[in-house]
C-alpha positions as CSV (number, residue, x, y, z in Angstrom):
1,M,136.8,-82.7,133.9
2,S,136.5,-82.6,137.7
3,G,134.8,-85.4,139.6
4,A,131.0,-85.9,139.2
5,W,128.4,-84.5,141.5
6,D,124.8,-85.5,142.1
7,C,123.6,-81.9,141.7
8,I,125.2,-78.6,140.6
9,I,123.4,-75.4,141.4
10,V,124.1,-72.4,139.3
11,G,123.9,-69.3,141.6
12,A,124.0,-68.9,145.3
13,G,121.0,-66.7,145.7
14,H,118.7,-67.5,148.6
15,N,116.7,-69.9,146.5
16,G,119.8,-71.7,145.3
17,L,121.0,-72.0,148.9
18,V,117.7,-73.3,150.1
19,C,117.7,-75.9,147.3
20,A,121.2,-76.9,148.2
21,A,120.4,-77.3,151.9
22,Y,117.4,-79.6,151.2
23,L,119.2,-81.7,148.7
24,A,122.3,-82.1,150.9
25,R,120.0,-83.1,153.8
26,A,118.6,-85.8,151.6
27,G,122.0,-87.2,151.1
28,R,122.8,-85.7,147.7
29,K,126.4,-84.6,146.8
30,V,125.8,-80.9,146.0
31,L,128.0,-78.2,144.5
32,V,126.8,-74.5,144.4
33,L,128.6,-72.2,142.0
34,E,128.4,-68.4,142.5
35,R,129.9,-65.9,140.1
36,R,130.3,-63.1,142.7
37,G,132.7,-63.2,145.6
38,I,129.9,-63.6,148.2
39,V,126.8,-65.7,148.4
40,G,123.3,-64.4,148.6
41,G,122.3,-63.1,145.2
42,A,120.2,-60.0,145.7
43,A,119.9,-60.8,149.5
44,V,123.3,-59.5,150.7
45,S,124.8,-57.1,153.2
46,E,127.7,-55.1,151.9
47,E,129.8,-52.2,153.1
48,I,128.8,-49.0,151.2
49,A,131.4,-46.9,153.1
50,P,133.9,-47.8,155.8
51,G,131.8,-48.9,158.8
52,Y,128.4,-48.7,157.0
53,R,126.7,-51.8,155.9
54,A,123.5,-51.9,153.9
55,S,121.2,-54.6,152.5
56,T,122.3,-53.8,149.0
57,A,119.3,-54.9,147.1
58,S,116.6,-56.9,148.9
59,Y,116.0,-55.1,152.3
60,L,113.1,-56.6,154.3
61,I,111.9,-60.0,155.3
62,S,108.4,-61.4,155.6
63,L,107.7,-64.0,152.9
64,L,110.3,-66.6,154.0
65,L,108.3,-69.8,154.6
66,P,108.2,-70.8,158.3
67,D,108.9,-74.4,157.3
68,I,112.2,-73.4,155.7
69,E,113.2,-71.5,158.8
70,R,112.5,-74.5,160.9
71,D,113.7,-77.3,158.6
72,L,117.1,-75.6,158.0
73,E,117.5,-74.5,161.6
74,L,118.2,-70.9,160.5
75,S,118.1,-69.4,164.0
76,R,120.8,-71.8,165.1
77,H,122.9,-70.5,162.2
78,G,122.5,-66.9,163.1
79,Y,119.2,-65.7,161.5
80,K,117.2,-63.3,163.6
81,V,114.3,-61.1,162.6
82,L,113.8,-57.7,164.2
83,P,110.0,-56.9,163.9
84,R,109.1,-53.3,163.3
85,S,106.4,-51.5,165.2
86,P,105.1,-49.3,163.7
87,S,105.8,-50.8,160.3
88,S,104.7,-47.9,158.1
89,F,104.9,-44.1,158.1
90,T,103.4,-41.9,155.4
91,P,104.3,-38.2,155.8
92,L,101.9,-35.9,154.0
93,P,102.5,-32.6,152.2
94,D,101.2,-29.4,153.9
95,G,100.1,-31.4,156.9
96,G,97.7,-33.6,155.1
97,T,94.3,-32.9,153.6
98,A,92.5,-33.7,156.9
99,G,95.1,-32.1,159.2
100,G,96.6,-35.4,160.2
101,G,100.1,-34.6,159.0
102,Y,101.1,-38.3,158.7
103,L,99.8,-41.8,158.9
104,L,101.5,-44.4,161.1
105,M,100.5,-48.0,160.8
106,G,101.6,-51.4,162.1
107,P,100.6,-54.6,163.9
108,D,99.0,-52.6,166.7
109,A,95.2,-52.6,166.0
110,E,94.5,-49.7,168.3
111,L,97.3,-47.6,166.7
112,N,95.8,-48.3,163.3
113,R,92.3,-47.3,164.5
114,R,93.5,-44.1,166.0
115,E,95.8,-43.1,163.1
116,I,93.3,-43.9,160.3
117,A,90.5,-42.1,162.2
118,K,92.5,-38.9,161.8
119,F,91.5,-39.0,158.2
120,S,88.2,-41.1,158.2
121,A,86.1,-42.6,160.9
122,R,84.6,-44.8,158.3
123,D,88.0,-46.1,157.2
124,A,89.0,-46.8,160.7
125,Q,86.0,-49.1,161.1
126,A,86.6,-50.7,157.7
127,Y,90.3,-51.5,158.1
128,P,90.0,-54.4,160.5
129,R,87.4,-56.0,158.1
130,Y,89.8,-55.4,155.2
131,E,92.6,-57.1,157.0
132,A,90.4,-60.0,158.0
133,W,89.3,-60.4,154.4
134,L,92.9,-60.4,153.1
135,T,93.9,-62.9,155.8
136,R,91.2,-65.3,154.9
137,I,92.2,-65.3,151.3
138,A,95.9,-65.6,152.1
139,E,95.4,-68.5,154.5
140,A,93.1,-70.3,152.0
141,L,95.6,-69.9,149.1
142,E,98.9,-70.3,150.9
143,P,99.0,-74.1,150.4
144,A,98.5,-73.7,146.7
145,L,101.0,-70.9,146.4
146,E,103.6,-72.9,148.3
147,D,103.0,-76.1,146.2
148,I,103.9,-77.0,142.7
149,P,101.2,-75.3,140.6
150,P,98.8,-77.5,138.7
151,E,98.3,-77.4,134.9
152,L,94.6,-76.7,134.6
153,L,94.4,-76.6,130.8
154,P,95.4,-79.2,128.2
155,L,98.7,-78.4,126.5
156,P,99.5,-78.7,122.8
157,S,102.0,-81.6,122.3
158,E,104.7,-79.1,121.0
159,I,104.6,-77.5,124.4
160,R,104.7,-80.6,126.6
161,T,103.6,-84.2,126.5
162,R,103.0,-85.7,130.0
163,G,103.4,-89.3,130.9
164,I,100.9,-91.2,133.1
165,V,102.8,-90.6,136.3
166,D,103.1,-86.9,135.5
167,K,99.4,-86.7,134.8
168,L,98.5,-88.3,138.1
169,R,100.7,-85.9,140.0
170,N,99.2,-83.0,138.1
171,F,95.7,-84.3,138.9
172,R,96.5,-84.4,142.6
173,R,97.8,-80.9,142.5
174,A,94.7,-79.7,140.7
175,L,92.5,-81.3,143.4
176,R,94.5,-79.5,146.1
177,F,94.1,-76.2,144.2
178,H,90.3,-76.8,143.9
179,R,90.1,-77.4,147.7
180,A,91.9,-74.2,148.3
181,L,89.4,-72.3,146.2
182,K,86.5,-74.1,147.7
183,A,87.8,-73.1,151.2
184,L,87.2,-69.5,150.3
185,G,83.5,-70.0,150.5
186,D,81.6,-66.6,150.2
187,D,85.0,-64.9,149.7
188,L,85.6,-66.6,146.3
189,P,84.1,-63.9,144.0
190,T,86.1,-61.1,145.7
191,A,89.2,-63.3,145.9
192,L,89.1,-63.9,142.2
193,E,88.8,-60.1,141.6
194,L,91.9,-59.7,143.9
195,L,93.8,-62.4,142.0
196,T,93.1,-61.0,138.5
197,G,92.0,-57.3,138.8
198,P,93.6,-53.9,139.6
199,A,94.2,-52.8,143.1
200,T,92.7,-49.3,142.8
201,P,89.0,-50.2,142.5
202,I,89.4,-52.7,145.4
203,L,90.9,-50.0,147.6
204,D,88.4,-47.4,146.5
205,R,85.6,-49.8,147.5
206,W,87.0,-50.3,151.0
207,F,88.3,-46.8,151.8
208,E,87.9,-43.1,151.2
209,S,91.1,-41.7,152.6
210,D,93.8,-40.8,150.1
211,A,96.6,-41.4,152.6
212,L,95.4,-44.9,153.6
213,K,94.8,-46.0,150.0
214,A,98.1,-44.7,148.8
215,T,99.9,-46.4,151.6
216,L,98.2,-49.8,151.0
217,A,98.7,-49.4,147.2
218,T,102.5,-49.5,147.5
219,D,102.2,-53.3,148.1
220,A,100.5,-53.6,144.7
221,I,103.2,-52.0,142.7
222,I,106.4,-53.3,144.3
223,G,108.9,-54.1,141.5
224,A,106.2,-53.7,138.8
225,M,106.1,-51.6,135.7
226,S,102.4,-51.0,136.4
227,P,100.3,-48.5,138.3
228,P,97.8,-49.7,140.9
229,S,95.0,-49.2,138.3
230,A,96.4,-51.9,136.1
231,A,95.0,-55.5,136.0
232,G,97.0,-57.9,138.0
233,T,98.2,-55.5,140.7
234,G,95.6,-57.0,143.1
235,Y,97.6,-60.2,143.0
236,V,100.9,-58.3,143.7
237,L,99.2,-56.7,146.7
238,L,98.1,-60.1,148.0
239,H,101.6,-61.6,147.3
240,H,103.2,-59.0,149.5
241,V,100.8,-59.6,152.5
242,M,101.2,-63.3,152.5
243,G,104.2,-63.4,154.8
244,V,104.6,-63.3,158.6
245,A,107.2,-61.4,160.7
246,G,107.2,-61.4,164.4
247,G,104.0,-63.5,164.4
248,A,101.9,-60.9,162.5
249,R,100.7,-61.5,159.0
250,G,101.6,-59.0,156.3
251,V,104.2,-57.3,158.6
252,W,107.7,-57.0,157.3
253,G,110.8,-57.0,159.5
254,Y,114.5,-56.4,159.3
255,V,117.1,-59.1,159.5
256,E,119.7,-58.3,162.1
257,G,122.9,-57.6,160.3
258,G,121.0,-57.0,157.0
259,M,119.7,-59.5,154.5
260,G,123.1,-61.0,154.1
261,A,122.8,-62.4,157.6
262,L,119.9,-64.6,156.2
263,T,121.8,-65.9,153.3
264,Q,124.9,-66.5,155.4
265,A,122.7,-68.6,157.7
266,L,121.4,-70.5,154.7
267,R,125.1,-71.0,153.6
268,R,126.0,-72.4,157.0
269,S,122.9,-74.7,157.0
270,A,123.7,-76.0,153.5
271,E,127.4,-76.6,154.4
272,A,126.5,-78.2,157.7
273,A,124.4,-80.7,155.6
274,G,127.4,-81.4,153.4
275,A,127.0,-79.0,150.4
276,T,130.0,-77.5,148.8
277,I,129.8,-73.8,147.9
278,R,132.3,-72.0,145.6
279,V,132.4,-68.3,145.0
280,D,134.2,-66.4,142.2
281,A,133.1,-69.3,140.0
282,P,131.0,-67.9,137.1
283,V,129.3,-70.5,135.0
284,A,129.8,-69.8,131.3
285,H,127.9,-72.7,129.7
286,I,125.6,-75.7,130.5
287,D,126.9,-78.6,128.5
288,T,124.5,-81.3,127.1
289,D,125.2,-84.8,125.7
290,G,122.7,-87.2,124.4
291,G,119.8,-84.8,124.9
292,R,120.5,-84.3,128.6
293,A,122.2,-81.6,130.7
294,R,125.4,-83.2,131.8
295,A,127.9,-80.6,133.1
296,V,128.7,-76.9,133.5
297,Q,131.7,-75.1,132.1
298,L,133.2,-72.2,134.2
299,A,134.5,-69.1,132.7
300,S,138.0,-70.4,133.7
301,G,137.5,-73.4,131.4
302,E,137.0,-75.9,134.2
303,R,134.3,-78.5,133.5
304,L,132.2,-80.0,136.2
305,A,129.8,-82.9,135.6
306,A,126.6,-83.8,137.5
307,K,123.6,-86.0,137.3
308,C,121.4,-82.8,137.3
309,I,122.0,-79.1,136.8
310,I,119.7,-76.7,138.8
311,S,119.7,-73.0,137.8
312,N,119.0,-70.2,140.2
313,A,119.6,-67.7,137.4
314,T,116.8,-65.9,135.6
315,P,115.1,-67.8,132.8
316,A,116.7,-65.5,130.2
317,V,120.2,-66.3,131.5
318,T,119.4,-70.0,131.9
319,F,117.7,-70.7,128.6
320,L,119.0,-68.1,126.3
321,Q,122.6,-67.5,127.5
322,L,124.0,-70.6,129.2
323,L,122.6,-73.2,126.7
324,A,123.3,-73.7,123.0
325,A,120.5,-72.6,120.8
326,D,119.6,-76.1,119.8
327,A,119.5,-77.5,123.3
328,L,115.8,-76.7,123.8
329,P,112.7,-77.2,121.6
330,T,112.0,-74.1,119.4
331,A,108.6,-73.6,120.9
332,F,110.0,-73.5,124.5
333,R,112.9,-71.3,123.5
334,D,110.6,-68.8,121.8
335,A,108.3,-68.7,124.8
336,A,111.3,-68.1,127.1
337,A,112.4,-65.2,124.8
338,R,108.9,-63.6,125.2
339,I,109.1,-63.5,129.0
340,D,108.4,-60.0,130.2
341,Y,111.1,-58.5,132.4
342,S,109.7,-55.0,132.4
343,S,110.9,-53.2,135.5
344,A,111.1,-49.7,136.9
345,V,113.1,-50.0,140.1
346,M,116.2,-48.1,141.4
347,K,117.8,-48.8,144.8
348,I,119.8,-46.1,146.6
349,N,121.7,-46.9,149.8
350,L,122.9,-44.0,151.9
351,A,125.2,-43.5,154.9
352,L,123.8,-40.8,157.2
353,S,125.1,-38.7,160.0
354,E,121.7,-38.4,161.5
355,L,118.1,-39.6,160.9
356,P,115.6,-37.6,158.9
357,D,113.9,-34.8,160.8
358,F,110.3,-34.8,159.4
359,R,108.4,-31.6,159.5
360,C,105.2,-33.4,160.4
361,C,106.8,-35.5,163.1
362,P,110.1,-33.8,164.3
363,G,113.1,-35.4,165.9
364,T,116.4,-37.0,164.9
365,E,116.4,-39.6,167.7
366,A,115.0,-42.9,166.5
367,G,111.3,-42.8,166.9
368,P,108.1,-44.5,165.6
369,Q,108.4,-42.4,162.3
370,H,111.8,-44.0,161.6
371,R,111.3,-47.7,162.3
372,G,109.0,-48.7,159.5
373,T,108.8,-48.2,155.8
374,I,108.5,-44.5,155.0
375,H,106.2,-43.9,152.0
376,I,106.8,-40.9,149.8
377,S,103.6,-41.3,147.8
378,P,100.7,-39.4,149.4
379,T,97.9,-40.2,147.0
380,L,96.9,-42.7,144.3
381,D,97.0,-39.9,141.7
382,Y,100.6,-39.2,142.7
383,I,101.5,-42.9,142.0
384,E,99.6,-42.8,138.7
385,R,101.4,-39.7,137.5
386,A,104.8,-41.3,138.5
387,Y,103.9,-44.3,136.4
388,E,102.9,-42.2,133.4
389,D,106.3,-40.6,133.3
390,A,107.9,-44.1,133.2
391,R,105.5,-45.3,130.5
392,R,106.9,-42.5,128.3
393,G,110.4,-43.7,129.0
394,Q,111.3,-41.1,131.6
395,P,112.1,-41.4,135.3
396,S,109.3,-40.1,137.5
397,R,109.3,-36.4,138.0
398,Q,107.9,-37.1,141.4
399,P,109.1,-40.6,142.3
400,V,107.4,-43.1,144.5
401,I,109.9,-43.9,147.3
402,E,109.9,-46.5,150.1
403,M,112.6,-45.6,152.5
404,T,113.8,-47.8,155.3
405,L,116.1,-46.8,158.1
406,P,117.3,-50.2,159.5
407,T,119.7,-48.6,162.0
408,S,116.6,-47.3,163.9
409,V,116.2,-50.9,165.1
410,D,119.5,-52.6,164.2
411,T,122.6,-50.9,165.6
412,T,125.1,-53.3,164.0
413,L,125.1,-51.6,160.6
414,A,126.7,-48.3,161.3
415,P,128.9,-46.4,163.8
416,A,127.2,-45.2,166.9
417,G,124.9,-42.3,166.3
418,H,125.1,-42.8,162.5
419,H,122.6,-44.5,160.2
420,I,121.8,-46.3,157.0
421,A,119.0,-45.3,154.7
422,Q,117.7,-47.6,151.9
423,L,115.6,-46.1,149.2
424,F,113.5,-48.4,147.0
425,V,112.4,-46.1,144.1
426,Q,109.8,-46.3,141.4
427,Y,109.4,-45.5,138.6
428,A,112.8,-45.8,137.0
429,P,112.2,-47.5,133.6
430,Y,114.9,-49.9,132.5
431,K,114.6,-48.5,128.9
432,L,114.9,-44.7,128.8
433,A,113.8,-42.6,125.9
434,G,116.8,-41.0,124.3
435,D,119.3,-41.6,127.1
436,D,120.8,-44.3,129.3
437,W,121.2,-44.9,133.0
438,D,124.9,-44.4,133.1
439,A,124.2,-40.8,132.2
440,R,121.0,-40.3,134.2
441,A,121.5,-42.2,137.5
442,E,123.1,-39.4,139.5
443,S,120.6,-36.7,138.5
444,F,117.7,-39.0,139.3
445,A,119.2,-39.9,142.6
446,D,119.3,-36.2,143.4
447,R,115.6,-35.9,142.5
448,C,114.8,-38.7,144.9
449,I,116.8,-37.1,147.7
450,D,115.1,-33.8,147.0
451,A,111.7,-35.5,147.2
452,I,112.5,-36.8,150.7
453,G,114.0,-33.4,151.6
454,A,110.6,-31.8,151.0
455,Y,109.4,-33.7,154.1
456,A,112.7,-33.8,156.0
457,P,114.8,-30.6,155.3
458,N,117.9,-32.0,157.0
459,F,118.1,-35.1,154.8
460,R,120.5,-33.9,152.1
461,D,123.0,-32.5,154.5
462,A,123.0,-35.7,156.6
463,I,124.2,-37.8,153.6
464,L,127.8,-38.9,154.0
465,H,128.0,-41.4,151.1
466,R,125.6,-42.8,148.5
467,Q,125.4,-46.0,146.4
468,I,123.2,-45.8,143.4
469,L,121.9,-48.9,141.7
470,S,120.0,-48.1,138.6
471,P,118.0,-50.8,136.8
472,L,121.0,-51.3,134.5
473,E,123.3,-51.6,137.5
474,L,121.0,-54.1,139.2
475,E,121.2,-56.2,136.0
476,R,125.0,-55.9,135.9
477,R,125.7,-56.6,139.6
478,F,123.1,-59.2,140.3
479,A,122.4,-60.7,136.8
480,L,118.7,-59.5,137.2
481,T,117.6,-59.5,133.6
482,G,116.1,-56.1,132.7
483,G,116.7,-55.0,136.3
484,N,113.6,-57.0,137.3
485,I,113.8,-58.0,141.0
486,F,111.4,-60.9,140.5
487,H,113.3,-62.7,137.7
488,G,110.3,-61.8,135.4
489,A,107.2,-59.6,135.9
490,M,104.6,-60.9,138.3
491,S,101.8,-60.3,135.8
492,L,98.9,-62.6,135.2
493,H,100.3,-64.4,132.2
494,Q,103.5,-65.2,134.1
495,L,102.1,-66.8,137.3
496,F,101.3,-70.3,138.6
497,G,101.6,-72.9,135.8
498,F,102.6,-70.1,133.3
499,R,105.9,-69.4,135.2
500,P,108.4,-69.4,133.6
501,V,106.5,-70.4,130.5
502,P,103.1,-72.1,130.0
503,G,103.2,-75.8,130.8
504,W,106.5,-75.7,132.7
505,G,105.5,-74.6,136.2
506,D,106.9,-77.6,137.9
507,Y,110.6,-76.6,138.0
508,R,111.5,-79.1,135.2
509,T,112.5,-78.0,131.7
510,P,112.3,-79.7,128.3
511,L,116.0,-80.6,128.7
512,P,116.2,-83.7,131.0
513,G,118.5,-83.1,133.9
514,L,118.0,-79.3,133.9
515,Y,115.8,-77.6,136.5
516,L,114.9,-74.1,137.5
517,C,115.0,-73.1,141.2
518,G,114.9,-69.3,141.2
519,A,112.2,-66.6,141.4
520,G,111.6,-67.1,137.7
521,A,109.7,-70.2,138.8
522,H,106.5,-70.4,140.8
523,P,105.5,-68.7,143.1
524,G,107.8,-65.9,141.9
525,G,109.7,-63.1,143.6
526,G,110.3,-62.1,147.2
527,V,112.6,-63.8,149.7
528,S,110.4,-66.8,150.3
529,G,112.6,-69.7,149.5
530,A,109.6,-71.5,148.0
531,P,111.1,-72.0,144.5
532,G,114.3,-73.4,146.0
533,R,112.5,-75.9,148.3
534,N,110.0,-77.0,145.7
535,A,112.7,-77.5,143.1
536,A,114.6,-79.6,145.5
537,N,111.5,-81.8,146.1
538,V,111.1,-82.3,142.3
539,V,114.8,-83.1,141.8
540,L,114.5,-85.7,144.6
541,Q,111.6,-87.3,142.8
542,D,113.6,-87.5,139.6
543,C,117.2,-88.3,140.6
């Protein structure tokens, strides 16, 4: 057995690195173990062809907590955000139903007014009020979403028994949550609808333009095996407008050098604080002794002991693969086995000889139509039909695509004059009816490329190389159970104190000495760092 550590973190994803940095800054002796040859988890920059680097999985930044950026001195360690303006471009088939051709949107209020008015003067007037409403809800709820979630209902003893100190802590958290809800004032009823209901009726109430509603609805379905008409998608919409990039709420930016530049900055911050990080060090087992997590065993057979073990892996990997079956109470293990990992995401990364030349907004020189997220989803009905295909176990015949072209802003990723395209595709169900992704990935990627080609005829011929990450490949490469990018669906029964399982929303587990710091814990997915920071705070309370 190697020498003992205070804390061993399993996985060097962004949350694991955030956790390591905070613990090391607090004086703990920290070891991070990463199975791949690079740190970053799903937030990495990798070469997809000689000279072409893409953000392989996660591809935009907005949700990272400003406190983390400041506390860990990330800008000093090389982290730089490149804001996008405009931030959104939706090309429309046949020039658009109102003759607008496309919808450009971003942080510029006058641009938004002018663009939306092409389709609806009423919507142009309503949009600033909609943004203000979302901002009020986001600002009121942010403290609760960034904190350890309170347990609001009494739990059966077989789920969890709390001591007096734990009860007092939970009471204080419940008070803070109550204050957050109270701060909503007259917005409380509509906020509760947003938190629990479907996105479609909310968007229908605010707007009449198909192009605007479809563009906004994409935030409600990111990573979800749900259409915008499903309950709970309102919360997913809110979750994805909570962040800030370039000083503007709800706006997403590029990280210069790709998402891997963020996680490399986190690595440097953690190492500067004294943490040790090892790559090519896959953990095969978490060892227990005397009813407590005591050590990890690597695939090589090396055993490393620590006072506490913190897992950045998914709950399924942590609780059902790395631990012996009798290490956890049966009720907890059964609850962990029921976690929903439904997902329908494919990621396609492309090296391009030139930018897409859109029929509705021509030009291959980097322009406003290239800088933001390009939405191939012209109407809500289009999105619903795409979901219906997936519900039947088939990839969408007309896929919903969010395409980004980071080289329109960041010239460090490809040779001069050449570009990177990143396609985030839905719906690509993890479980296919009568087939598997190894057989279907290439043909579905062709379908996605054709879908973009309908708007930009030069697109297919511009492709020099492609990397296809099906849901199955996302699971293999990044250990994302079920291909789910959030370490578990962001559905109502798996949020707040129910994440990862009811009663265990505070990053602890029934096994003393074992903690969870990944997106499978509150507040869930996205590159926020909140689970990592919160888990570090809990560990510092306990050991």
